[in-house]
C-alpha positions as CSV (number, residue, x, y, z in Angstrom):
1,M,-0.5,-0.2,21.9
2,T,0.1,-4.0,21.2
3,L,-1.6,-6.8,23.8
4,K,-0.9,-10.5,24.0
5,L,-3.6,-12.4,25.4
6,Y,-2.1,-15.8,26.6
7,S,-4.8,-18.6,27.3
8,P,-4.5,-22.2,27.8
9,L,-5.0,-25.0,25.5
10,T,-6.3,-28.8,25.7
11,G,-6.1,-31.2,23.0
12,D,-7.7,-34.9,21.9
13,F,-4.9,-37.0,20.4
14,Y,-5.6,-40.7,18.4
15,K,-1.9,-42.3,18.0
16,N,-1.2,-44.0,15.0
17,D,-2.0,-47.5,15.4
18,V,0.9,-49.3,13.9
19,N,1.3,-53.1,14.2
20,E,5.0,-55.1,14.5
21,Y,5.3,-55.1,10.8
22,G,5.3,-51.5,10.6
23,W,2.1,-50.7,9.1
24,N,-0.3,-48.2,9.9
25,N,-4.0,-49.7,10.7
26,G,-5.3,-46.1,10.8
27,V,-5.8,-44.5,14.4
28,A,-6.5,-45.2,18.3
29,D,-10.3,-45.7,18.9
30,Y,-9.8,-43.6,21.7
31,P,-7.8,-40.3,22.4
32,T,-5.3,-39.1,24.8
33,L,-6.2,-36.0,26.8
34,F,-2.7,-33.6,26.0
35,S,-2.4,-30.8,28.0
36,G,-0.3,-27.4,26.7
37,V,3.0,-29.5,27.4
38,D,2.5,-32.4,25.2
39,M,1.4,-30.4,22.5
40,A,4.6,-27.9,22.4
41,Y,6.0,-30.8,20.1
42,Y,3.5,-29.6,17.9
43,E,3.4,-26.1,17.4
44,E,4.0,-25.5,13.8
45,S,1.7,-28.0,13.1
46,I,-0.8,-26.3,15.0
47,R,-0.1,-22.9,14.3
48,E,-0.2,-24.0,10.3
49,A,-4.0,-25.3,10.8
50,V,-4.5,-21.5,12.4
51,E,-3.3,-20.0,10.1
52,Q,-5.4,-22.1,7.2
53,R,-8.3,-21.4,9.0
54,D,-8.0,-17.7,9.3
55,S,-6.9,-17.4,5.4
56,D,-9.6,-16.1,4.0
57,D,-10.0,-13.2,6.2
58,G,-6.9,-12.7,8.5
59,G,-8.2,-14.5,11.2
60,N,-9.4,-10.6,13.1
61,L,-12.3,-11.8,15.6
62,M,-13.2,-7.9,16.1
63,P,-15.4,-7.9,13.2
64,Y,-18.3,-9.4,14.8
65,F,-18.1,-7.5,18.1
66,D,-21.3,-6.1,19.1
67,E,-21.0,-2.1,18.6
68,D,-24.1,-2.4,21.3
69,R,-22.4,-4.3,23.8
70,N,-19.4,-1.9,24.8
71,P,-19.0,1.0,21.8
72,G,-15.7,1.7,23.9
73,V,-14.3,-2.0,23.1
74,K,-15.7,-1.6,19.0
75,K,-14.1,2.0,19.1
76,K,-10.8,1.3,20.4
77,V,-9.9,-2.2,19.2
78,L,-8.5,-2.6,15.7
79,S,-7.5,-6.6,15.8
80,A,-8.0,-9.7,17.9
81,V,-6.2,-12.4,16.1
82,P,-5.7,-15.9,17.7
83,T,-2.5,-17.8,17.0
84,V,-0.6,-19.9,19.4
85,E,3.0,-20.1,21.4
86,I,5.1,-21.6,23.0
87,R,5.6,-19.9,27.2
88,D,7.5,-22.0,29.6
89,G,7.4,-24.6,28.1
90,E,4.0,-25.3,27.1
91,L,2.0,-24.6,24.0
92,M,-0.5,-21.4,24.7
93,G,-3.9,-19.8,22.5
94,C,-2.2,-16.6,22.2
95,T,-4.5,-13.7,21.1
96,T,-2.9,-10.7,19.7
97,V,-5.0,-7.8,20.4
98,K,-4.2,-4.6,18.5
99,L,-5.4,-1.1,20.5
100,K,-6.0,2.8,19.1
101,A,-5.6,3.6,22.9
102,S,-6.3,2.3,26.0
103,L,-9.0,0.1,27.5
104,T,-10.8,0.8,30.5
105,E,-11.2,-2.2,33.1
106,A,-14.7,-2.1,32.6
107,E,-13.5,-2.6,28.6
108,M,-11.1,-5.3,29.1
109,Q,-13.3,-7.5,30.7
110,D,-15.8,-7.1,28.1
111,L,-13.3,-7.8,25.6
112,Q,-12.3,-10.5,27.4
113,D,-15.5,-12.6,27.8
114,Y,-16.0,-11.5,23.8
115,L,-12.9,-13.6,23.4
116,K,-13.6,-16.4,25.4
117,G,-17.3,-16.7,23.8
118,Q,-15.7,-16.8,20.3
119,F,-13.4,-19.6,21.8
120,S,-16.4,-21.8,23.3
121,D,-19.3,-21.0,20.0
122,G,-17.9,-19.4,17.6
123,W,-14.1,-19.3,15.8
124,G,-12.8,-22.3,18.5
125,E,-16.0,-24.2,18.5
126,G,-15.0,-24.5,14.7
127,F,-11.3,-24.7,15.1
128,E,-12.0,-27.7,17.1
129,Q,-13.4,-30.0,14.5
130,Q,-10.2,-29.4,12.5
131,E,-8.3,-32.5,12.2
132,I,-4.8,-31.8,12.7
133,Q,-2.4,-35.1,11.2
134,T,1.0,-35.3,12.7
135,G,3.4,-37.6,12.1
136,D,2.1,-39.6,15.0
137,G,-1.6,-39.1,14.8
138,V,-4.3,-36.7,14.7
139,L,-4.8,-33.7,16.7
140,Y,-7.9,-32.0,17.7
141,V,-7.1,-28.5,19.8
142,H,-9.6,-27.2,22.1
143,F,-9.1,-23.2,23.1
144,A,-11.8,-23.3,25.6
145,E,-10.7,-25.4,28.4
146,E,-13.5,-23.4,31.4
147,P,-13.3,-22.1,33.4
148,F,-10.2,-19.9,32.2
149,D,-8.6,-16.1,32.7
150,F,-6.4,-14.8,30.3
151,T,-2.9,-13.5,30.9
152,V,-2.6,-10.8,29.6
153,E,1.1,-8.9,28.6
154,Q,1.5,-5.6,27.0
155,V,4.2,-5.6,23.9
156,Q,7.0,-3.3,24.3
157,D,8.1,-1.3,21.0
158,T,11.5,-1.6,19.7
159,E,13.6,0.6,17.7
160,A,13.5,-2.4,15.0
161,S,9.0,-2.6,15.6
162,K,8.9,1.9,14.7
163,E,8.3,3.5,11.9
164,Q,9.0,1.5,8.7
165,P,9.6,2.5,5.5
166,I,6.3,0.9,3.3
167,P,7.2,-1.7,1.3
168,K,6.7,-0.7,-3.1
169,R,3.2,-1.8,-3.6
170,P,2.6,-4.5,-7.0
171,K,0.3,-2.7,-9.9
172,M,-2.9,-4.1,-10.7
173,K,-5.8,-2.7,-12.9
174,L,-9.3,-2.7,-11.6
175,V,-10.9,-1.7,-15.3
176,G,-11.9,-5.0,-16.8
177,Q,-12.8,-6.6,-13.6
178,D,-16.2,-7.8,-12.4
179,G,-17.3,-5.4,-9.9
180,N,-17.1,-8.5,-7.1
181,I,-15.6,-6.9,-4.3
182,F,-14.3,-10.2,-2.6
183,A,-12.8,-11.2,-6.3
184,I,-11.1,-7.9,-6.9
185,L,-9.7,-8.6,-3.0
186,G,-8.7,-11.7,-3.6
187,R,-6.3,-11.3,-6.3
188,A,-5.1,-8.0,-4.4
189,S,-4.7,-10.6,-1.7
190,R,-2.5,-13.1,-3.5
191,L,-0.2,-10.2,-5.5
192,L,1.1,-9.0,-1.9
193,K,1.4,-12.8,-0.7
194,E,3.5,-13.2,-4.1
195,N,5.5,-9.4,-3.2
196,G,5.9,-11.0,0.0
197,Q,3.4,-9.1,2.0
198,P,1.7,-11.1,3.5
199,Q,0.7,-8.6,6.8
200,Q,-0.1,-6.1,4.4
201,A,-2.5,-8.6,2.6
202,K,-3.9,-10.2,6.3
203,E,-4.6,-6.3,7.0
204,M,-6.1,-4.9,3.8
205,S,-8.4,-8.2,3.8
206,S,-9.3,-7.2,7.7
207,R,-10.0,-3.1,6.9
208,V,-12.0,-4.1,3.6
209,Y,-14.4,-6.5,5.7
210,Q,-15.3,-3.8,8.1
211,S,-15.4,-1.0,5.5
212,G,-19.0,-2.3,4.5
213,D,-19.2,0.0,1.3
214,Y,-17.8,-1.0,-2.4
215,Y,-16.2,2.4,-3.0
216,K,-14.6,2.5,0.4
217,A,-13.5,-1.0,0.2
218,L,-11.7,-0.1,-3.2
219,N,-9.8,2.9,-1.7
220,I,-8.9,0.8,0.7
221,I,-7.3,-1.6,-1.4
222,S,-5.6,1.2,-3.7
223,E,-3.7,1.9,-0.3
224,Y,-1.9,-1.8,-0.9
225,V,-1.3,-2.1,-4.4
226,E,-1.4,0.2,-7.2
227,T,-4.7,0.9,-9.1
228,E,-6.0,3.4,-11.2
229,L,-7.1,5.0,-8.3
230,S,-4.3,5.0,-6.1
231,E,-2.8,8.5,-7.5
232,K,-6.0,9.8,-5.2
233,V,-5.3,7.3,-2.6
234,P,-1.6,7.3,-1.4
235,A,0.1,4.8,0.3
236,K,-0.1,5.2,4.1
237,T,2.6,5.0,6.7
238,K,1.4,2.0,9.0
239,K,1.5,4.9,11.8
240,E,-1.6,6.9,9.5
241,R,-3.6,3.3,8.8
242,G,-3.8,2.5,12.5
243,E,-5.1,6.5,12.8
244,A,-7.5,6.3,10.0
245,R,-9.1,2.4,11.5
């Protein structure tokens, strides 16, 4: 099951200071407050900034969720990845949530409270300090404009999104590598991206970070790239991967 949680965005825009001769003298000293409607024009630049921030770990916020807070949320939510999306002419935060099973009302509330905290004090606090260069000036985007409530929509499965054949895995040798799981993961991620499988690279990274064990991590990597362990760890379907998590 997939949910999209939409949230409002605001921005501080520092316009380029261009003199009468066309020279750029830097940016204005004071920002203009932007709404989501204003920022819709800069969707591509903002999306690229989000993806750049998420490039190391796939952007999944759930590994940081405290299981003691609500075990049901930890068990049922596979991933929660923020990005941006234009909705009715307004650029909004869009957190895509993948679920193993439906959440209760209390679990949904705890998940939303956690994501609000991430946007105000965690992931979002770091992102709002990220300078986004545009052709007109510099933009800083805020995911946490308090108070706000998420608008939740369930993504309906279509025939096109149902079980698809897994692309052929690129080959990678484990023998001779230095035993650093993050170096091995980085190499595997690059191979997948070069093989046209960026989503698999993100999914693999997320699962490895959650594994907490070197040998489990190697087996997970061997599901996505063909290694010496792959004969023992056959490639799984998308459905099987979701059930395994």
